[in-house]
N, C-alpha and C positions, 0 to 999 in steps of 0.2 A: 506493501500498499504505498501512495506516494503523499503525504500529508502537506499542504499550503498553509500557512497560518500568515493570512494577512491582517494589516494594520489598523481596518476596519471595514464594516460590513458592507459599503459601498463598493470598495477593492475587493472582498473577497465574491462578490455577484459578478463582478465583471469578468475576472480571472473562470470562473467555473462557465458561463457564458462560449469560453472561448476553448473548452480542455473537449479532446474528444468523447466518446459513448455520449452523443447530447442523450440519446434515447434512454441511457439507464439512470438521470435524474433523478437523487432519493432527496426530497428535502428535508433537515431534519432540525429539532432546536437548535439553533448553534452552530451548525454545520449542514453542508451539502456534498453527497456522495454518488460520484460519476464514474461509474465501472470502478477500475483503479486506483482511482485520484477522490482522494477529501479536501474540501477547502474548508476552513474555519477561520478563525477572526477573533482578535483584539477589539476593543474601545478605547484605542489610544494607549497610554501606561497603564495597566492593569498591576503593577508592582509598584511599589513609591520606597523611599528612602524612608528608615525606620527614624523616631524621632529620640533625641537624647534617652528620655525616659524609658525607651525601651532595651535599651542597652543594661542601663543600670538606676534603680528607682530613685539611687540620691540625688540621679542629673535631672528628677522631675519638677525640683525646686529651682529656682534660679538661684545661683550662691558663685558669687566671684570667685574663690579660692578652688571651685572646679574647674576652672577654667585654663588651657584652650581643651574642650573636648575632641578627641581623638581617637575615633572608634580603630579596636587592634583588628577587627575584622567586622567588615560591612556588613548590616544586613538590610534585608527589603520583605515590606511584607505585602499580602495582595490588597487592594484596596476594594473595601465594602462594597462600591456598587459592581465590583468585577467578579466578585468571589463564585457565581455560579458558572460564568463564561469560561473563566480560570478551569474550572474543575473539569468542563468540556476538553479544552486544550489539553490539559495532562493527561486525560484518559486516551484521545488521540493520540498523543505522542508515545504512548506508551505500547500503542499497536502497530504506529509505522513503520516503514523498513526505510523510509526516505522523506528527511523535510526539506521544505521548501523556505527560508526565510523573503517574505513577503514583503515588508516593511516598506514605509516611502524610501527614496531613492536618495537618502542625506545620512548627515551622522545618527541623528535622534532614530529615524525608521531602523536605522541598524543594531542598536542597541535594545532598542523598546521589544523586537520579537530576539534577538539575543539572550538578552538577559531572563526571557521566559523560559530558554533552553537551558540556561544555565543554571536555573531555581529549581528544576527539577533532575539535573543531572543528567541530562541527553549527553549519550555516547554514540549516537545514530549518525549517519553521515548528513550534512545538510548544503542544501546549493539556494544560492541566490538569483531571483528574479530583480530585473529594474525595471518598473515602471514609469518611464515619463509620460504619460498618455494614456488613457483607458478606452481609445476607439479601438475596435478590433484586429484593426491590422497593426497597430502597434502592443494591443497585447500580447496575438499572436506572433511578432516578431520575436519580443522578449522571451515568450515560452520555448523557443526554439534555439534562444542562448542560454542557457541555464548556465551559470559560473559555479564557481567553489567557493561558499560563504568564505570559506577560512582565506582568499582572497581581502577580504575586507574586515579582516580583524584589525587592524590597524585605526579603520575609521569608527569601530565599535569603540576601542581604547579609546581614541580622541574624544568622542561620548560621553565615558564612563568618566574619564576625568574630569568634563566641565562638570556632570553631576555633583562628584564630590567635592569638587573644588567649591562650588555654589554652595553646597550645603555647610562646609567647614566653615566659609565666612559668614553665612546668614545666621548658624546657630549662634556660632560663638560670638561674632560682634555684636549680633544684637543683643544679647546677655551682656556682654562687656561694658558696650555704650550706653544701655538703659539702668545699669545697676550704679552706673556712674553718675547718672546724671540725677537720678535718685537719691545719692548720697548727698547733693547738694538740695535736695527739698523738690524736684522739680518730679511731678505726677506723668510721666511722660512713660510711652514704650517704643523704641528707635527700630522699625523692621530695617535691616542693612541688610544690601546684597551688593554681590562681585562688578555686577552691570548697573542696576537700576539708582544705587548710591552715586554713582559718575554722570548719570543722565541728569537727574533731580539736580547733581551742583552744576551743572551745565544753564538750566533755567534760571536758579538762584543769584548765578555770578552776571547772567546776561539781565537779569532786573535790576542787580545794584549798580549795573554800568548804565544803564539809563536812568536811574536816581541820581547816580553823580556827572549825568551826562550834562556839561552845560555848552550849549552852541557858539562856535569861535564863527567869526565874518572875517572871510580870506576875500580877495580881489585876485580878478585874473585878468591881464592884459592882452587884450586882442586886437590885431592889426589887418587892416585890409591891402594886401598888394595889388597894383595893376602891370600886368605884363602885354607884350604886347598881340599874344593870344587868350587875352581873357583875365578878370578879376576872380580873388581866391584870399579866404583869411586863414593865418596863421596868429600861431601860441605862443605868446613867451613863454620861454621856459628858464625861469631862473637859474643861477649856480647856485650849489651847495655852500658858498660863502657868503651870499646874497646875504645882507641884513634884513631883519621883519620877517623871516621864517617862522614857523611854528616845526616842532616834530615831525607833520606829515609833511612836510615842504610847504605848505600854504604861504601865500603873501597877506601876513595880519596888517601892514603898514600900507595905506594907500601912498601917502606922501610919494613913494620913488616912482611906483609905476604911471602917476599923473604928471612928473617930470621927464622919464622916460616921451610917454604920452606926445609929450611936448615939442623933444628933440626929432622924432622921427620924420615930419613932413618936411624936416629941411635935411634930410641926409639920403643915401640912396642906399638901399639894400641887395643884397648881392646871393645868391643863389650858390651855397656852399656845396650842394649832396643833392643828388635826386634819385630815387633806387625807384625802378618799377618793376613787382616781382609779380608773377601770374602763379597764382595759388589753389588749392582743389582741396575741397573736404569731401571725403568719403562717408557714405549713408551713416547714421547713425546705427548701434549696436542692437541687436533685439533686446526686448526687455528683462531682466531680471526682476523679482517682487522689489527688492526695494525702488529700482527705477520706475516699475508700474506702481508704487504708491506715493512717490514723490511726484509723477507725470500728473496722476490722477487728483492727488492735493492741490495742485497747481492749478489745473484744468476746470475739474468740479466742485473741489472743496472737500473730498470724501477724507474723511479721518482711515488711517493705516489700518486699522482693524476691520472696517469695511470693505475697502479694499481688498484685505486675504481673505475675508469673508466669501466675495463675489467672484475673487477670482477661483477660488475654494470648488462651488457652486457649477460653474463653467466647467472646472473638470472632470467635475462629477458627472457632468451632461455629456461628456465625451468631447467639447467644442473647444477648449484648449488644453494643453500639456500640462505637466505638474508644476502649481504655484510656489513653493516654497523653494524656487530657486534662484542661489544667488548665481550664475552666470550669467554669459549674454553671449555667449556663442553659440553654434550649434553643430551636430557633427555632417563630416561630408557624405553618410550613406543618406542623410534625408533630402537631399540636395535635388534628388529623384520626384519627392513630393510635393513639389513647386508646383508643377501643373496644375494639381487637382486643386493643390489650397486658393491657390491664384482664381480659376477658372470659377471655384467654390465664393469665392469673395466678390466673385464679379457679379454672382446672380443674389447677393445676400440681401439684396430689398432696400442697403442703405445706397442713397444718391451717389454722395461721397465715395465712399469705400467700391463700387460698381463702376466711377469713374474710371478711379486711380486705377484699379487692377486691371481695368481695361488698358490704359495706357501703360501698363509695367513692360517691362523687357525681359522674360526667363532666360534668355541667353547669358544672362548678367549673370556674375559669380561671387559676390562681395565679401570683404576681411573675416564676415560673419561665421562662415562656412571654416569654421579648423577645430580637428578632432581633436588635435593636443590639447585644445583650451577647455575639453568637457573633461570633467569629473564623474559625478555619481549622474549627474542629470544638466539638461541643458536649459537654455532660452525659454520663456515662455514663448510659446508661438500655437497659433489656429492649427488645428487639425485636420487630417482630410474629410472632416465629419461636416457636412453641408449647415448650415448654419440661415435661419430666417431670423434676422434681429427682431422683426416684430412681435415675436412670441416669446422675448426677452422683458426681463422688467427695464425699469429704463435706466437702473444703474448697472445692471448687468450687460446693456448694450453701451455704454458709455466704456467700461471693463472691455469687451470684447475689442469696441471700434480703437482704443487705444493700440493694445495687444496686436491688431492687425493691422494697424497704421505702419507701427513700427514693422512687421514681416513685410509688407510690398515695398517699402523702402529699401528693401536690399535689392531690389530690380529696378532700380532707378539710376541714373548714372551720377558719378560727383556733381559737386558743385564747383565749379570754378568762376572765381573771380580775378581779377587784379589789382594789386594793393598798390599805392603809392606814398612815397614820402618825400617831401621837399622839405630839406632844413635850409634858412637863412640867416645870415651873415649880418648884422646893423645896429651900430654903435657900441659894437665889443659886447651885444646880448646875439643868443640865438633865440628863433624864432624857428615855427615846427607846424609843416602842412601834412594832413595824411586824407586820403583819399580812396575810395575803393568803387571799382566799376564791374557790376555782373557780370559776367560772360555768358554761363549757363546756370540757371536754376535749380540743374538736378532734383535730388531727393528732396531738395528744402522748399520744392512747390508744395508737397505735401503737410510741412509746417510753418506755412505762411500764417500770420497773423492776421488779425482782422484790421481792417485799414484805419477805423478808430484807433488803435495800439500802438501803428505802426509809427515810429520816430526815425528821420532821415538823418543818420549821424551820420554818415559819411559820405558827402559830395564826388562829384568826377572834378578833376582839377585841370585847368588847361595844359598844355603841351610846353613845358621849360627842358632847361637843361643846364648842366654845372656853368658859371659864371654869366649868365645871363644878371641883367640890372631889372632892378624893382623899384617902383615907388610907389611911398604910401597913398594911398585913397580913403584912408579914415581908420580913426582909432575907436576901439569903446573897452571901456572898463566895467566889468561883469561883476559885481558886489553878489556874492555865497555866501552860507554858512556849512557849515558841517552838518551832517544826518548823525543823530542817534543810531546804534544798531536795533535791527529788527526783532521785536521778540519771537519767540519761536513759535510754529505751530507744530500740531502733529507731525505734519508731512516734513517740513526743514529739519526737526528736531531728529525724528527717523533719518532724515539727509547727513544729520551731523553725529549720530551714534555711527553710520559707514564710514564717513569719513574724519574719523575721529582724530586724526594725524594732526588736525588743523588746531585742536584745544587741547595736547600734552602740554603740560607745563614744562618740561627738559626739551630745549629746541633740538638738541643732539639725537633724539629722540624722533624727530619728527620725517628727517629721510626716510629711517629705519623702518617706519608704519607705514608708510606711507601704501607701501602695495596689501596690507593689511586691509582686509574685509570689513574691519570697524570693530567696536564691540556688541555682544548678543549674535543672531541669529538671525536669519531672512523670515526664521519661521515666527523669534518671541520679541521681536524689538515693537510690536505693536502690541503685545500684550504688555509688555514692561510698561509701555506710556500709558495704556488704557488704565493699568493697575494703580499707577500713581495718580494719574484721574481719580479712580474712585476709592482710593484709600484716603483722600483729601490732604495730597502735600502740594495738588497743581489743578486751576481751574481752567477750563476753556471758556474764552468769551466770545461774544459776536460772529457773524457771519464766516470768518473768517480762523475761529477756532483757536486765537491766540493764546499763548499758557502761560500763565501767571502763578510764580508760588506762593504758597499759602504759609502761614505764623508757624504752623506743624514742619514745614519745610526749612523752613528758618532757622528753626531750633533744631532740628536735625543735624543741617550742613555746618551751622554754627560749634557741633556738638563734637565734630568726627576731625579727625588729621586729612593734612594733605592727602598722604596714601591712597585714602579710601574716595577722598573727592574730584581729583586729578585722574583722565583716565589712561595717566604713563603706564601703571602697572598693569591693569585689567588688559589693556591694547597688547602689552609686550604677553599676556599670560594666551591672547587669542591667537597671537602667533604662534605661539606653542602649538597648543590646540592645532594648529594647520599643519605644521610640521609634524608632529604625531599622527595624523590621519595619513603622511607621508612616508610615515615608517621612521623620521629621523628625530623622533625625542621616546619619550621613554614615561610611562604612567607613572609608576613607583617617583623616579626622579623629579616630574611633575610635583607629583603630589607634598613629596619630601619640601620643596621649595615654598609651596601651598603654606605648612605648618610653620615653617620657621618666620615665613611674612607674618601668617596670624598668632603667633607668639608673639612678637614686637608689639603688635597693636595692641593684643590684652595688657603687655607691660605697660603699654600709653595708656591704656585706659584708669590701669589699677593705681597708676602713679601721676602722671601728668594732670590728667583730669583729676585726681583725688586731692591735689594738690592744690586745686582753683578754691578761695575761699567762698564758703557754703555763702547763699542768698541772704539776705536781709528777712530776718523774722517779719510777718505782715503785721502793722500793729495795730490793727484794727481786730481781726480773730485771734491774733495769736497764734497760729496753728501753720497756716501757710506762709512759702517765701516768694520774698518778690522776685519777678520773672520778666526780661524785656520783653516787649511783644511790638507788633505792628499795628497801628489802628490806624481809623480814616484818616488823622491829621496828624502821623507820623507815629514815633515811638515814644512809649510809657511802660509805666512798670506797672505790671499786674499783678494780682495774688494768685500763688498757683491755686489755692482754695477754690478756684471758680469752678462753678457759678455759686455755690453757697455764701463765697463772699466776693462781694463783685467792689475789693478796694484797688482805685489805685493813685499812681503820683507822677506828674511827671520827670523824664530824665533829662532836659536841659531846660532852661531858662530864655533858650533863643527859640523864638517863635518860626513853627513851621510854616505859618503863614502870613501873610503879609495883614498887619493888623490895622485898620483905618482910625478906628475911635471907640474910646470905651462911653457907653451910656448909661446911667445910673438911673434913668429914670423906667430901665427896664431892669427889673430883677429877674431871677432867674425861676422862675415858678415850681420849677422841680427839687433845686434844694434850698430855696431860699436862702441861700450864704452868699453868691456870686451876684455879680452884673452882665446883663448879653454885652460881649465884644463884637463889634463889626468884621467882619475878616474879608479879606479876595483871595477867595481859591479858584486857578484857573480862567482867570477874567469874570468871575461871577460873585457878589457879595453875598456871604452870609452872617448867620450870627450862631455866637459858640458861648459856651457860660466860661466866665473868667478864672471860674473855680478848679482850675483843671486836675486838682488832686483828687479832689472826690467827686467830681462830676464831670460829666463829657457831654450834657446836651447842646445837641445844636438844634437849626433850623433856618427854613429859607426867608430872603429879605423879601419883603413888600413892600417898595415906596418908601425904604429907606426905615422899614417897622420890622423887626423881626415878627414872622406870621405864629407865632406861640400866643400874639397879642393882639394880633391885627383880626379884622372884623370880616 
C-alpha cells in the first residue's frame, strides 16, 4: 500500500483525482482508498511544541531563577483539534508499505509531514511529491516525478531550527522581560517574538521619527539655457564644501543662490559633458507572494493577509500556482505551457487582459525562465485551467489580474529608452540637465499609469555637444521643504520585512544581508502583522490603513535591548536558516548559538533592568506605580493600577500645544479645581483643564467659549 499524506484536505482530494484506479474509489472518514493507493491529510500542523510546564511542573510558574529554559529533549504534542485525524494517519502509516510526503513545497510543508513520521517512529521508505499547482496536468506531472524524501532533509532541518529558535526566544524572553517589568511595579505581559518584536520596533521608531521631525526649508536654483537647437532647464549642483548646506546636501540659506542667479545672465555657460546612452529594461519578473502583497496593497489597498487568503482560494480552484512562494522565476520545462495559458487569458472575459494576451509574442523568452533559480517552488502564475473572471469575486478578480499581467509581460519586448545627461560649467559652478526619450514602450505598456497620475519627470533635450556655448534665458529659485518619512501600511511594512537590510543598525551588515530574503517567511509575514494589530500593539487607520503604535507598543519597545529591537540578529539567523536549507549550516550549531544569545539577554533582564530604580508609588492609591504614557496631549505619568486608580501627573512643564490664554471665567465643571485654558492644536483651537496633574478634561471651541459652557 502506498500512502499519501497531504498537508490539507483540499490537496488530498486533488491528488486522489489524478491517481489510477478511479473506478475503485472508496471514501472513508479522513482518507480515500484507490486500489493500492490511500490518500489522507493533516489539518496544517497536527503537532505543536510542548509548553515549559509540559517538561517540568516547576516551569508552569514564571520564575526568573529558572531562566533560560532549554529542553534536553524536545517534545511535541498532538493538538486537541487534530486528535481524531492523527489517529487515522497513525493507523494508516502502520499499514503502509511506502509513504509519500505531500506537504506544501516549502520548508514548513516539509516539516509538517516529517514531524508526524518522526513522532510515530516511522522506518518505512518515504517519497516526496512537489505540488506547485493543483490543476490536473500539474498534479499528474508531479506524480510522475516523485523524489526521495531524504533529498529534503536539509529543508526539514531548517524548518525545525526556525521552530525551536522561535520557542526559545518567545518562551524565555517573554518571561524574563515581563518579570523584570513587574519588579518595577508595572502590570504588563510582554509577548516577545524573534520576528514580530523587531517588526513592531520598526513601526515605533518610524512614529518617533515623525514626532521628532521638523521640516527644513531649502532652495533649488534652476537655470533655463538657450541653445541654437532649443531651450532647456538645468539644476545647480552645489559643491560639498558649499556653505549653507545641511547634512543631506540641501541649500538652506537663500542668499548665495540669489547672488549666483544675479550673475548668470552676465556670463556664458559651457557644455562640459554630454552623454547619450541607449538603455533597456527587461520585463518585471513574475510575482512572489511578497511582491503580490505589496502590489495589491498599492493598487487596491488590500492588507497582506487578504491577499494571501485570496491567492490560496485561487490555488485551490486550480487557477493559479502555489501562493506561498518566495521565488519570482519559472522552470524552463513550463515554458511549453505558455501557449495554453496565453490563449486562456485571451478568452478570460476581461477586456484588458484579453487585449494584452492577443498582442503577446509567445516566441519571446524572458529572463524569468531559469530553472537554476528555482528551489522547491516557482513564481505565482496562472495555470492552464481556463478562467472566466466573471465567476470570481471582486477581490479574486483583482488578484488574478495582477498575477496574469505579470505573466503576460514575459511575452512583451524590452522597454527601450535613450538617457541624456548634459553638464554645464558657469561661474565656476556646475549645472545638470537630464533627459529621457522612450524609443519602445515594450512591456511597460501593461503598467502604464492613468493620465491623471502621470508626471512628466524628464523631457527630451535639444541636441548639444561638448564645448557648445549657452546663454542664460531665465532663472528660478524653488522653495521646498523636506518631507517626513511615511507611516507604514501593512503592505509597506511587509516590504520592509522582506528588505530588512535597509533597517539594520550595523551598516557593515547591510551588504551582507541584501541577498537575504528578509525576516519571517512568505507565509508568516502577513500573520505577524495581523497579530500585532489584533493584540493591540498597532492600529490601522484610514483607507490606506496606516499603522500607528499603541502605548502598549511603546512600553514593550522601551523595555527591550537593541539586540531584540533591531533586525540585525534576526536577519543573520534567517541567512543561516537559508544556508541550512542548502546543507551549509547545521541544526545543533545554530541552536547552540541561539542559546548563547538567549542566555546573554536573560542576564540583561535580570541585571540591567533590575538596576533601574523602581517607579514612584502612586500618591493617590498607594498601591500602583507611576508609569510614562502617551496621551492625546503628549506624555504624562499614570498609575499602573488603572482603571481602579485614575491618578495622572504631567512629565514636563513644557506645553505640548500652543497655549493662547487662560480664562478664569470658565472653571472646569468636572474637577472644579482648574480653569479652562485655550490651546491651538493642529491649527484648531480647543480648551483643556489647567489642572493637568489630576484632570485631563478637554472640549471644543465654540466662538471663543468652551463647548462645555456653550448653549
